[in-house]
VOGU-3710 file (C-alpha; in Angstrom, 3 decimals, decimal comma):
1> mrklhnmasf> -38,770/116,339/-14,138  -37,981/112,812/-13,953  -38,887/111,106/-17,298  -40,216/107,782/-18,324  -39,068/106,235/-20,805  -41,060/103,604/-22,367  -39,509/101,464/-25,417  -40,302/99,435/-28,391  -38,780/95,769/-28,672  -34,839/95,493/-28,289
11> dnmsddnncn> -33,505/92,356/-28,635  -30,402/91,367/-26,208  -27,737/90,871/-28,496  -25,877/89,223/-25,645  -25,357/86,058/-27,809  -22,341/87,195/-29,293  -20,539/88,608/-26,243  -18,515/87,255/-23,325  -21,248/86,507/-20,834  -19,830/83,461/-18,871
21> nnnnnnncki> -22,389/80,730/-19,771  -21,083/78,048/-17,908  -23,837/76,367/-15,748  -24,596/72,826/-14,059  -28,022/73,229/-15,564  -28,071/72,285/-19,250  -31,226/73,762/-19,836  -29,411/77,123/-19,018  -28,957/79,781/-21,209  -28,355/83,365/-22,286
31> lryriykcss> -31,611/85,177/-21,748  -33,182/87,489/-24,207  -35,028/90,669/-23,131  -35,749/94,221/-24,058  -36,115/97,657/-21,940  -39,279/98,036/-20,758  -39,287/101,251/-18,867  -36,250/103,422/-16,932  -36,794/106,276/-14,569  -34,526/109,034/-16,686
41> ysptyvpeni> -31,536/108,969/-18,815  -28,873/111,018/-20,114  -28,721/112,417/-24,105  -26,893/109,630/-25,991  -26,959/107,798/-22,964  -30,206/105,841/-23,752  -30,866/102,500/-22,269  -31,018/100,286/-25,091  -27,175/100,677/-24,693  -26,931/98,171/-22,429
51> lvdkpldqss> -28,078/95,426/-24,850  -24,724/95,003/-26,197  -21,325/94,246/-24,616  -19,044/97,260/-26,189  -15,986/97,598/-23,260  -14,066/100,466/-25,304  -16,971/102,606/-26,240  -17,506/105,001/-22,922  -20,505/105,870/-24,916  -22,144/102,253/-24,825
61> rwssendnhp> -23,804/102,320/-21,467  -27,217/103,915/-20,094  -26,813/106,593/-17,614  -29,420/108,276/-15,394  -30,164/111,973/-16,081  -29,273/112,571/-12,104  -28,775/110,707/-9,210  -32,189/111,482/-7,443  -33,965/108,590/-6,040  -35,215/106,171/-7,420
71> qyivlkldqa> -33,862/105,587/-10,468  -33,925/102,279/-12,260  -34,059/100,278/-15,481  -36,748/97,930/-16,177  -35,660/94,655/-18,137  -38,854/92,824/-19,884  -37,728/89,375/-20,993  -39,212/87,560/-24,093  -41,283/85,263/-22,090  -41,227/84,681/-18,174
81> sivksitfgk> -38,084/82,520/-17,017  -36,159/81,410/-14,121  -33,594/83,907/-14,092  -30,953/82,222/-11,923  -27,866/84,834/-12,154  -26,881/88,723/-14,081  -23,528/89,840/-15,382  -22,731/93,354/-15,675  -19,965/94,281/-17,910  -17,554/97,237/-17,520
91> fekthvcnmk> -15,849/99,974/-19,506  -12,683/99,074/-19,988  -11,149/101,768/-17,448  -12,758/102,255/-13,652  -15,294/105,102/-13,867  -17,094/107,258/-11,154  -20,594/106,323/-12,794  -19,891/102,756/-11,716  -22,803/101,118/-9,617  -21,427/100,767/-6,159
101> kfkiygaiey> -24,485/99,683/-4,569  -27,842/98,652/-6,010  -31,133/96,686/-5,623  -32,338/93,919/-8,243  -36,328/93,076/-8,308  -37,970/90,823/-10,081  -41,884/90,017/-11,064  -44,144/88,171/-13,198  -46,510/91,092/-13,240  -45,237/94,724/-13,126
111> dkwtellnag> -45,536/96,407/-10,000  -45,785/93,097/-7,983  -42,142/93,188/-7,241  -39,956/90,889/-5,192  -36,105/91,634/-3,971  -33,990/89,492/-5,803  -30,307/91,019/-4,800  -28,734/93,609/-3,025  -25,500/93,743/-3,770  -22,495/96,313/-5,045
121> lkndtvpetf> -20,227/96,548/-7,969  -16,066/96,946/-7,997  -15,180/99,850/-9,337  -12,596/98,093/-12,236  -12,989/96,723/-15,402  -13,898/92,922/-15,098  -17,041/92,025/-15,411  -19,271/90,391/-12,369  -21,620/87,919/-12,351  -24,386/87,509/-9,219
131> elkhtigcdn> -26,578/85,005/-8,510  -30,194/86,080/-8,175  -32,717/84,468/-5,691  -34,878/82,220/-7,807  -37,013/79,996/-5,570  -39,229/81,100/-2,756  -40,574/78,465/0,376  -38,814/75,893/2,205  -39,349/73,516/-0,797  -37,309/76,267/-2,773
141> vyypiryvki> -39,671/76,506/-5,521  -38,453/77,766/-8,726  -40,040/81,420/-9,087  -40,099/82,387/-12,447  -40,418/86,449/-13,700  -41,316/88,474/-16,698  -39,630/91,817/-15,485  -36,391/92,722/-13,892  -36,096/95,706/-12,295  -32,262/97,259/-11,476
151> mpleswgpsf> -32,030/100,060/-9,139  -29,072/101,743/-8,470  -28,389/102,930/-4,972  -24,979/104,452/-5,331  -22,487/105,307/-7,711  -18,364/104,940/-7,218  -18,292/108,994/-7,220  -20,187/111,098/-4,793  -22,965/112,948/-6,539  -22,161/111,492/-9,727
161> nysiwfvcln> -25,245/109,534/-12,451  -25,751/106,105/-12,258  -24,169/104,339/-15,313  -24,615/100,576/-16,772  -22,630/99,206/-19,407  -23,907/96,048/-19,967  -26,514/93,562/-18,937  -26,431/89,613/-19,261  -29,182/87,728/-18,029  -28,743/83,869/-17,618
171> giddksyidy> -31,562/81,265/-16,743  -34,014/79,027/-18,092  -37,064/79,841/-20,451  -38,295/76,148/-21,464  -42,288/77,186/-21,756  -43,331/73,921/-20,382  -40,953/73,735/-17,404  -42,055/77,287/-16,809  -45,402/76,671/-16,912  -45,125/73,735/-14,662
181> ninrvnqyln> -43,434/76,023/-11,915  -45,817/79,196/-12,267  -48,575/76,253/-11,137  -46,087/75,363/-8,482  -45,636/78,668/-7,484  -49,471/79,705/-7,152  -49,824/76,372/-5,626  -47,590/77,187/-2,928  -49,208/80,854/-2,408  -52,385/79,408/-2,027
191> neiirlcmkh> -51,248/76,825/-0,048  -49,445/79,679/2,200  -52,806/81,679/2,381  -55,001/78,556/3,798  -52,035/78,039/6,160  -52,134/81,766/7,249  -55,787/81,562/7,895  -55,687/77,883/9,717  -53,239/80,198/12,002  -55,505/82,923/12,586
201> frrlkqtdiv> -58,600/81,069/13,513  -56,804/78,506/15,398  -55,664/81,515/17,473  -58,993/82,556/17,973  -60,118/78,910/19,041  -62,540/79,063/15,813  -61,790/74,872/15,880  -64,615/74,593/13,198  -63,292/76,714/10,578  -60,063/75,004/10,802
211> dslvkntsss> -61,114/71,709/10,949  -63,455/72,638/7,747  -60,351/74,088/6,098  -58,547/70,688/6,683  -61,508/68,856/5,430  -61,644/71,150/2,061  -58,131/71,262/1,270  -57,778/67,361/1,643  -60,113/66,650/-0,540  -58,572/68,986/-3,351
221> sssstlsfed> -56,199/66,793/-5,534  -54,191/70,210/-6,410  -53,650/71,148/-2,359  -53,214/67,159/-1,492  -49,715/68,270/-0,405  -50,766/71,094/1,756  -49,728/70,371/5,635  -50,321/73,358/8,185  -47,216/72,073/10,629  -45,912/68,677/11,562
231> khlsllydil> -48,005/66,589/13,876  -45,592/66,242/16,621  -45,927/70,725/17,036  -49,907/69,572/16,839  -49,686/67,807/19,844  -47,224/70,162/21,297  -50,464/72,570/21,035  -53,019/70,958/22,330  -50,583/70,229/25,495  -49,800/73,709/26,018
241> vnngdykqae> -52,488/75,987/24,553  -55,779/73,901/24,642  -54,756/71,905/28,348  -52,167/74,055/29,583  -50,031/71,251/30,983  -46,563/72,670/31,402  -45,166/69,661/33,082  -46,022/67,650/30,124  -44,587/70,412/27,674  -41,295/70,205/29,438
251> ifitnsinng> -41,482/66,435/28,646  -42,149/66,985/25,137  -39,132/69,853/24,576  -36,942/66,936/26,271  -37,829/64,329/23,900  -37,583/66,561/20,918  -34,222/67,431/21,832  -33,152/64,121/22,356  -34,458/63,029/18,880  -32,430/65,662/16,914
261> lldeyisnqp> -35,593/67,746/16,037  -33,791/70,981/17,323  -30,384/70,344/15,795  -31,360/72,444/12,863  -31,293/75,223/15,775  -28,280/74,467/17,571  -26,290/74,419/14,492  -27,852/78,078/13,589  -26,228/79,085/16,717  -22,969/81,218/17,107
271> ykaiwnkinc> -20,185/79,665/18,275  -18,080/79,975/21,826  -14,406/79,990/21,143  -12,272/77,992/24,054  -8,651/78,867/24,025  -6,643/75,740/25,985  -2,717/76,084/25,971  -0,774/73,008/25,099  2,105/72,665/27,429  4,980/69,558/26,346
281> depkpgkrgg> 8,066/68,382/27,438  11,320/68,816/25,482  12,127/68,472/22,760  9,917/70,268/21,055  9,839/72,865/18,127  11,811/76,475/19,302  10,358/79,845/18,289  9,565/80,629/14,802  7,363/82,388/12,296  6,802/81,724/8,659
291> hqmvldsnne> 6,953/77,782/9,520  4,032/75,433/8,106  1,586/72,834/9,534  -0,115/70,331/8,126  -2,338/67,965/10,275  -2,976/64,182/9,268  -6,487/63,616/11,196  -6,815/59,970/10,712  -4,214/59,563/13,095  -3,889/62,535/14,849
301> ilylfggwdg> -0,163/63,516/14,044  0,258/67,051/12,896  3,451/67,662/10,987  5,643/71,325/11,338  8,302/72,219/8,803  10,718/75,489/8,776  10,278/79,044/9,669  12,309/82,047/10,571  13,570/82,171/14,076  14,113/85,831/13,790
311> rqdladlwsy> 17,777/85,374/13,045  17,665/82,457/10,169  15,481/80,422/8,178  14,787/77,001/9,508  15,058/73,468/8,308  13,737/71,119/11,045  10,780/68,502/10,406  8,851/67,767/13,579  5,777/65,457/14,042  3,378/65,853/16,907
321> diklnkwtli> 1,041/63,223/18,145  -1,959/64,358/19,790  -2,823/61,647/21,586  0,498/61,398/23,487  0,721/65,185/23,378  4,678/64,435/22,807  6,361/66,183/19,528  9,540/64,237/17,967  12,027/65,495/16,061  11,932/63,471/12,524
331> cnntelvggp> 15,263/65,395/11,337  17,095/68,429/12,228  18,122/69,209/9,206  16,304/67,890/5,828  18,448/69,028/3,371  21,599/66,536/4,726  19,005/63,686/3,745  17,867/64,681/0,144  15,305/67,109/1,174  14,911/70,652/1,317
341> narschkmaf> 17,026/73,512/2,780  16,224/76,050/5,407  13,083/78,109/4,243  10,463/79,922/5,252  7,235/81,561/3,595  6,898/78,069/1,930  3,369/76,409/1,356  2,591/72,615/2,256  -0,383/70,219/1,319  -0,641/66,602/2,412
351> dqdrkqlfti> -1,697/63,674/0,878  -3,764/62,180/3,391  -4,272/58,833/1,352  -0,683/58,185/0,843  0,451/59,898/3,521  2,852/62,367/1,649  3,786/65,955/2,351  4,394/68,199/-0,776  6,379/71,548/-0,199  6,933/74,419/-2,618
361> gkyldtqyrn> 8,205/78,303/-2,832  10,439/80,275/-0,225  11,662/83,791/0,583  15,245/84,832/-0,195  16,926/87,853/1,148  18,309/90,158/-1,249  21,598/89,136/-1,174  21,036/85,389/-2,106  19,464/86,001/-5,160  21,492/84,521/-7,766
371> vdnlkcdfyv> 20,627/82,632/-10,921  21,368/79,576/-9,291  19,350/80,219/-6,141  16,184/81,792/-7,957  14,843/78,349/-9,230  11,717/77,104/-7,099  12,186/73,609/-6,553  9,362/71,503/-5,328  9,690/68,302/-2,826  7,721/65,252/-1,519
381> ydieknqwtl> 7,963/63,622/1,625  7,104/60,249/1,999  6,220/59,770/5,870  6,348/55,813/5,895  9,338/55,682/3,955  10,602/58,967/5,812  12,151/59,358/2,639  12,687/62,983/0,717  12,258/63,149/-3,249  13,041/65,868/-5,541
391> isndtysvgg> 9,889/66,265/-7,870  11,509/69,130/-9,610  14,648/71,545/-8,990  12,840/74,369/-11,212  9,189/74,378/-11,639  9,249/77,118/-13,915  11,081/75,440/-16,706  8,470/72,343/-16,429  5,268/74,641/-16,788  4,852/75,254/-13,072
401> pplifdhqmc> 5,133/78,585/-10,835  8,136/80,512/-11,012  10,229/80,853/-7,260  7,413/82,504/-5,236  6,335/83,076/-1,428  3,557/84,055/0,578  1,572/81,775/-1,981  -1,293/79,380/-1,434  -1,468/75,622/-1,503  -4,032/72,756/-1,046
411> idhdkrmiyv> -4,967/69,406/-2,672  -7,921/67,732/-4,334  -7,292/64,333/-2,509  -9,820/62,726/-4,934  -8,202/63,503/-8,097  -5,041/63,684/-6,833  -4,694/67,556/-7,734  -2,631/70,298/-6,090  -3,547/74,033/-6,783  -1,353/76,746/-6,160
421> fggrillssl> -2,532/80,145/-6,350  -0,606/83,661/-5,630  2,408/84,544/-3,922  5,148/87,330/-4,981  7,744/86,163/-8,012  10,989/86,511/-6,299  13,823/87,070/-8,880  17,315/88,704/-8,565  17,071/92,478/-7,782  20,067/92,749/-10,444
431> stttntntss> 17,694/91,817/-13,056  16,570/93,891/-15,728  13,882/93,535/-18,586  12,053/95,599/-20,832  8,646/96,832/-20,780  7,725/93,999/-23,060  6,952/90,581/-21,033  7,608/87,384/-22,767  6,390/83,735/-22,032  10,190/82,541/-21,811
441> spppqsvnaa> 11,015/83,896/-18,667  8,983/85,870/-15,404  10,024/89,182/-15,375  12,291/90,092/-12,269  11,244/92,375/-9,715  12,266/93,628/-6,401  10,406/92,791/-2,672  8,992/95,743/-0,925  9,140/96,025/2,575  5,147/94,701/3,385
451> aaascnvpsp> 5,749/91,958/1,595  8,736/90,890/3,337  7,033/91,836/6,363  4,185/88,937/5,866  6,801/86,461/6,228  8,592/87,709/8,733  11,955/88,313/6,949  13,799/91,230/6,858  12,790/93,903/4,337  14,949/94,598/1,486
461> sssssttsst> 17,335/97,791/1,550  16,603/100,562/-0,977  19,816/100,301/-2,131  19,323/97,040/-3,393  18,060/98,630/-6,745  20,337/98,797/-9,432  20,713/101,101/-12,671  20,837/99,316/-16,050  20,992/100,743/-19,799  17,423/98,628/-20,042
471> tttteplfsg> 14,047/99,402/-17,857  13,781/98,159/-14,935  10,372/96,482/-13,283  10,006/98,175/-10,399  6,786/96,746/-9,721  6,190/93,637/-8,038  4,720/90,692/-9,901  2,598/87,572/-9,004  1,916/84,310/-9,785  -1,258/83,260/-10,984
481> lysyhiptst> -2,871/79,921/-10,452  -1,542/76,479/-11,183  -2,695/73,100/-10,912  -0,219/69,866/-10,393  -1,342/66,535/-10,974  0,608/64,295/-9,096  0,489/61,070/-11,034  1,489/62,162/-13,846  3,992/65,025/-12,214  2,097/67,664/-14,885
491> wkllasdttn> 1,952/71,266/-14,343  -1,142/73,432/-15,854  -1,476/77,444/-15,359  -5,161/77,392/-14,996  -5,264/81,339/-14,739  -2,527/84,060/-15,129  -2,533/87,153/-13,205  -4,034/89,920/-14,752  -1,273/91,751/-15,164  0,584/89,285/-16,817
501> tnsssnincs> -1,265/88,217/-19,264  0,398/88,210/-22,701  -0,977/87,386/-26,648  1,371/84,582/-26,852  -0,559/82,667/-24,019  -3,387/80,428/-24,302  -4,882/81,109/-21,071  -8,319/82,925/-21,781  -8,800/83,404/-17,934  -7,083/85,464/-15,290
511> lrarvghsml> -7,244/86,140/-11,900  -5,990/89,092/-9,622  -3,062/87,505/-7,634  -2,208/88,228/-4,141  0,078/87,514/-1,369  -1,505/87,258/2,074  -4,731/85,701/1,352  -5,888/82,168/1,931  -7,062/79,650/-0,447  -9,240/76,082/0,915
521> fnqidrklyi> -10,608/73,627/-1,254  -13,864/72,207/-0,607  -14,279/68,740/-1,735  -18,399/68,940/-1,575  -18,903/71,766/-4,120  -15,725/71,193/-6,043  -14,302/74,816/-5,641  -11,469/76,724/-4,530  -12,333/79,537/-1,943  -10,175/82,374/-2,132
531> spgqrckeyl> -9,819/85,318/0,167  -8,492/89,087/-0,392  -5,177/89,338/0,251  -2,575/92,567/-0,978  -1,290/93,631/-3,890  1,652/95,906/-3,389  0,142/98,882/-1,213  -3,706/97,813/-1,940  -5,517/95,690/0,113  -8,002/93,954/-1,798
541> ndyftynvdt> -11,704/92,692/-0,614  -12,829/90,060/-2,981  -14,099/86,988/-2,017  -14,385/84,512/-5,108  -14,504/80,983/-5,924  -13,040/78,851/-8,631  -14,591/75,394/-9,532  -11,740/73,294/-10,753  -14,114/70,996/-12,953  -15,444/73,658/-14,691
551> ndiqriylad> -13,022/76,493/-14,131  -16,131/78,768/-13,443  -14,887/81,867/-11,611  -17,865/83,423/-8,860  -17,311/86,260/-6,849  -18,819/86,513/-2,942  -20,176/90,077/-2,503  -19,736/91,226/0,807  -22,712/93,357/0,115  -25,135/90,585/0,014
561> fsinnsnnnn> -24,265/88,704/3,121  -26,293/87,985/5,925  -25,126/89,303/9,198  -24,979/87,394/12,407  -23,389/88,843/15,660  -22,439/87,151/18,537  -21,830/88,597/21,885  -18,648/86,363/23,199  -16,199/88,099/23,847  -16,713/91,507/22,713
571> nnnnnslnkn> -17,791/90,549/19,276  -18,163/92,833/16,268  -18,229/92,213/12,514  -16,868/94,111/9,684  -16,580/94,117/5,890  -15,653/96,194/2,934  -16,734/96,827/-0,401  -13,582/98,302/-2,340  -11,304/96,257/-4,088  -9,452/98,495/-7,053
581> erfskdefnk> -9,151/101,288/-4,922  -6,572/101,629/-1,805  -8,013/100,665/1,399  -9,507/103,280/3,497  -10,971/103,254/6,994  -14,189/105,087/5,635  -15,145/102,360/3,355  -14,611/99,594/5,775  -17,563/98,440/7,993  -16,499/96,686/10,987
591> nispgagftq> -19,663/94,571/11,297  -19,686/92,102/8,235  -16,883/90,061/7,483  -12,835/89,711/8,566  -10,709/92,684/7,643  -8,461/92,933/4,749  -4,732/92,272/5,725  -2,067/89,368/5,187  -2,215/87,780/8,659  -5,555/85,973/8,291
601> ratidpvlge> -5,387/82,171/8,686  -8,347/79,782/7,020  -9,525/76,564/7,544  -12,827/74,560/6,328  -14,905/72,222/7,254  -16,696/70,928/3,845  -19,188/68,440/5,987  -20,528/71,343/8,118  -20,106/73,657/5,440  -18,223/76,170/7,360
611> iyvlsgpgkd> -14,790/78,428/6,839  -13,073/79,247/9,816  -10,830/83,008/9,409  -8,622/83,727/12,190  -7,485/87,095/11,752  -4,703/88,979/13,270  -2,716/92,366/13,059  -4,585/95,673/11,638  -3,686/97,153/8,067  -1,552/99,557/9,151
621> kdkrdenvqn> 1,971/98,299/8,976  3,311/101,457/10,052  1,731/101,144/13,216  1,286/97,355/13,618  1,828/97,303/17,796  -1,366/99,134/17,986  -3,208/97,300/15,242  -2,208/93,661/16,437  -5,709/92,284/17,726  -7,379/88,836/17,578
631> sfwvynikns> -10,684/87,871/16,093  -12,284/84,765/14,901  -14,826/84,666/12,243  -16,925/81,870/10,761  -18,295/81,869/7,187  -21,513/79,715/6,372  -21,021/78,489/3,047  -24,718/77,572/2,493  -26,024/80,586/4,100  -23,320/82,998/2,576
641> nwtciyrnen> -23,411/84,880/5,907  -20,140/85,667/8,458  -20,317/85,739/12,084  -17,959/87,258/14,715  -17,509/84,703/17,147  -14,711/86,060/18,793  -12,685/88,977/19,206  -10,478/90,446/21,596  -8,941/94,424/20,912  -6,923/94,558/23,999
651> tgekywskmq> -3,361/95,885/23,560  -0,393/96,284/25,491  2,686/94,017/26,382  1,189/94,154/30,005  -2,190/92,862/29,419  -0,992/90,085/27,074  1,313/89,082/29,984  -1,276/88,510/32,053  -3,568/86,457/29,731  -0,289/84,365/28,569
661> diepcprfah> -1,712/81,077/29,642  -5,686/82,073/28,883  -5,839/82,836/24,954  -2,790/83,416/22,426  -1,635/87,014/21,982  -2,484/88,703/18,881  0,512/87,653/16,236  1,124/87,270/12,516  3,012/84,843/10,175  1,560/81,964/12,530
671> qlvydkykki> 0,070/78,765/11,387  -3,440/77,013/12,407  -4,684/73,782/11,458  -8,032/71,954/11,670  -8,756/68,638/12,739  -12,241/67,663/10,885  -12,899/65,171/12,895  -12,781/66,210/16,574  -13,263/69,910/15,202  -10,835/71,172/16,567
681> hylfggnpgr> -8,006/73,857/16,032  -4,110/73,803/16,814  -2,139/76,993/16,369  1,547/77,314/16,776  4,297/80,238/16,646  4,034/83,359/14,713  5,287/86,754/14,997  3,776/88,855/18,031  4,481/92,070/15,840  6,712/93,974/18,560
691> sslpklrldd> 8,672/96,932/17,145  10,857/96,970/20,253  11,505/93,270/19,733  11,889/92,839/15,878  13,658/89,329/15,805  11,048/87,964/18,634  9,195/85,115/17,472  6,605/82,816/19,494  6,697/78,791/20,216  3,096/78,403/22,346
701> fwtlklcrpt> 1,156/75,846/21,438  -2,720/76,289/21,603  -5,911/74,512/20,774  -9,237/76,131/19,754  -12,718/74,398/20,442  -15,990/76,075/19,030  -18,449/75,294/21,033  -22,524/75,749/20,383  -25,286/75,072/23,425  -25,248/71,441/24,241
711> hdellknfkw> -28,538/69,928/24,635  -28,834/70,438/28,434  -28,173/73,926/27,870  -30,890/74,392/25,450  -33,461/72,091/27,469  -32,405/73,930/30,559  -33,371/77,416/28,516  -36,630/76,312/27,232  -37,561/75,107/31,100  -36,789/78,577/31,880
721> iirkykfkei> -39,253/79,909/29,390  -41,799/77,485/30,289  -41,675/77,955/34,027  -41,787/81,913/33,575  -44,914/81,496/31,744  -46,507/79,278/33,992  -45,983/81,312/37,112  -47,566/84,649/35,052  -50,890/82,174/34,618  -50,491/81,591/37,766
731> aingnsieal> -50,576/84,940/39,100  -53,066/85,798/36,452  -55,524/83,668/37,859  -55,533/85,115/41,300  -53,313/82,908/43,376  -50,549/85,227/44,521  -49,335/82,304/47,313  -48,912/79,566/44,832  -47,426/81,951/42,414  -45,053/83,059/44,866
741> eylqndvyei> -44,300/79,214/45,983  -43,438/78,452/42,285  -41,188/81,115/41,725  -39,245/80,331/44,610  -38,894/76,677/44,297  -39,313/75,705/40,357  -38,349/79,060/38,722  -35,516/79,847/40,973  -33,797/76,100/40,521  -33,712/76,653/36,692
751> idhndpiqtk> -32,342/80,243/36,413  -28,335/80,599/35,825  -27,159/82,454/38,946  -24,109/83,289/37,488  -25,968/85,211/34,343  -26,541/88,676/35,614  -29,442/89,335/32,803  -31,488/86,084/34,199  -31,075/86,891/37,365  -32,275/90,589/37,385
761> efqlltsvlf> -35,170/89,335/34,957  -36,003/86,220/37,433  -36,030/89,310/40,310  -38,226/91,761/38,303  -40,952/88,786/37,836  -42,437/89,255/41,504  -43,691/92,559/40,178  -45,922/90,495/38,293  -47,936/89,468/41,458  -48,310/93,141/42,349
771> kssssnsrts> -50,060/93,655/39,229  -52,414/90,428/39,807  -53,211/91,586/43,096  -54,709/94,781/41,980  -56,132/93,477/38,885  -57,725/90,771/41,124  -59,392/93,283/43,883  -62,715/93,056/41,802  -65,815/90,991/43,226  -66,312/87,326/42,113
781> tddaaadvdv> -69,242/88,179/40,434  -67,492/90,142/37,746  -68,171/87,642/34,887  -66,941/89,893/32,098  -63,309/90,381/34,215  -63,140/86,546/34,239  -63,742/86,664/30,543  -61,120/88,861/30,381  -58,506/86,360/32,145  -59,621/83,372/30,364
791> dqvhnkrvql> -58,772/85,414/27,160  -55,769/86,761/28,578  -54,480/83,081/29,316  -54,958/81,638/26,209  -53,200/84,558/24,244  -50,228/83,859/26,798  -50,474/80,368/25,925  -50,398/80,921/22,300  -47,563/83,293/22,734  -45,342/80,567/24,454
801> ydkiseffpe> -46,480/77,819/21,678  -45,080/80,768/19,047  -42,242/81,363/20,972  -41,094/77,638/21,548  -42,229/76,429/17,628  -39,477/79,145/16,453  -36,894/76,711/17,997  -38,076/74,350/15,403  -37,125/74,148/11,162  -39,612/76,134/9,809
811> smtqpranlt> -40,174/73,052/7,314  -42,278/71,906/10,302  -43,823/74,931/11,783  -47,122/76,614/11,131  -46,224/79,838/8,977  -44,215/82,401/10,721  -46,196/85,529/9,363  -49,383/85,969/10,590  -52,586/86,766/8,506  -52,943/90,285/9,927
821> dlll> -49,799/91,162/8,779  -50,927/91,705/5,156  -53,475/94,195/6,274  -50,813/96,559/8,031
//
């Protein structure tokens, strides 16, 4: 029998813990709570254990008595509060009882629950913080709560009890502010009830009741802000429902589209991917992978540097003039003019204000890794002066990263700061080190085949390992997060890799560094967006942000993503929740986000609030020919959802030979840049991953334009919807000949005859004529039947109005719900 556990008050002792309390709102604080109730608990693992953070104590947790559903624990805050986030502490080791999936509910009164979060924890040792839903309505009214219910749904170990180690709540509990927002919530709920009643009675043609509600609420000072719907939509209701003027309704929609009232709807529609191959005259860059490209959007100039052509590294620098569709070779060998030597797997950043290119990092094959070569040089190229400058021949000696490859680099133009994160630390395979790391030099390591493949270079031979009297480091090491201040030429380590921290370091922040990831800077919210990558044989699936001003780290949890599906080009979506364990197909859901792998290329549009990801080969590098696939994803930052807008899972050289001028074949080690003004992507080169031709590289050049429905397409769709309803109304009224003529002329001219679905629906409309003929085989004196037709016409018009209003922003429309829904 399940136990219900009620407890006396226990203060939350989290004031002395490591709960992250960084928040832009100065009123936010750690909230005190007590355990109110739980479904069950195991002996010694009582609920009050979650009040303190003891990651070294395996007994300091609440554990359910069994894994039967529902299991839950309820927290009661000292007072009603706006709870903005929750932090879960963890044990010092991974644990099978950790929650893999869970839900969180909140309530101002017990048993009146609202879902605040649906997410999952990673099975690792790192505390995780989640933002909770804390607003309601279109106006984002703050929603105070007194109770928080945590409901585990699945543990990491099958059939294991659920465990929670520590919980910290963060939010606002200022009494006057809370009282103010409770009043706002109550007012919002009252207004919504009145609006639901107005919608219901208007549908029933009870205009006197609607007018009375409007009059009474207008005279009430507490409800002075009540608005049933925008006046434009009230006008549409009169035109369409009351007057049945379908022609005027089309004019209304035309004006609404031209005035931008439907722009929000258009922006929420899935993109359609349109590829276009660019053909250029010679000279132009040769075949390569592992190169770098940046784009000067202001001047419409693209720059390309270096790469690997399948046989050797390159040191050529090119520019491409978008307006002229012309490549220019700036320098065939930058080393000869004081610039970097030939390289691949480097990274480049572009300072758009000062027209400068910065480049750092490279891959070196085993035979070239000696002490002199294993220094991380850092160069800048002044475009206007056509001049290279060596900023540093060894960034590690001045506080920067050691020699790395397959890292990521981006720039904050406003504060002139460059950020470098991740990548493999590249040192001589002849080096040895003891197990104790020092801060004076990075530990040596060898490079495995998978990492080398990510940069299109030959994988090192296993014979490159050496013996020594000291312990040789065999595990690869990764570089942390660094910043470089351009005006002062100063490096700073912001976050070390989790495996490279040591007691002498002053850094109190660590991140799981990686290769094959992406990192983008959003100047709007001042955050770095970092995607999953790879660590050794582990494919990471953790998306997170790093606030460059506050050093806040916020993980983006795939389980909490909303999913949009697009049917363009056989689209599907995919996702994974696992981070700490190696990737398994069973844990990978192809319907949520881009798959893990180090072939993703990402760009960002801060103005639109969107991140774009082009994903290439699959996960199994031993079967790359079978897994190299193309897919393109869009992540909406505001709504936190992924949309797969393009996927082509076709394989085989024959197929892609036929498609070579239609869309790019799957590849990795390519480069993708984005024109933020024209909203166009540019893709060049890469490695097609053909095991039969391991040295093959590509030199094709493509644009990718993402298109949403145009105003004309949207208007045509509206006319199709409106004319269908008008045709049905004519048929209901018994005018079969008039209905047939309207169908053959007005409806026929608006449909897309190339759309098989729309064409079939048009053909099926003729069946309405037969139905109306049979229903009208009655006498003209059948008044009851006539009344039924009048009500049917009215209901059909209301249905059409409801359908059209859903295209408008919710802030303009009547409530989307119905009063009758509350009774079901």
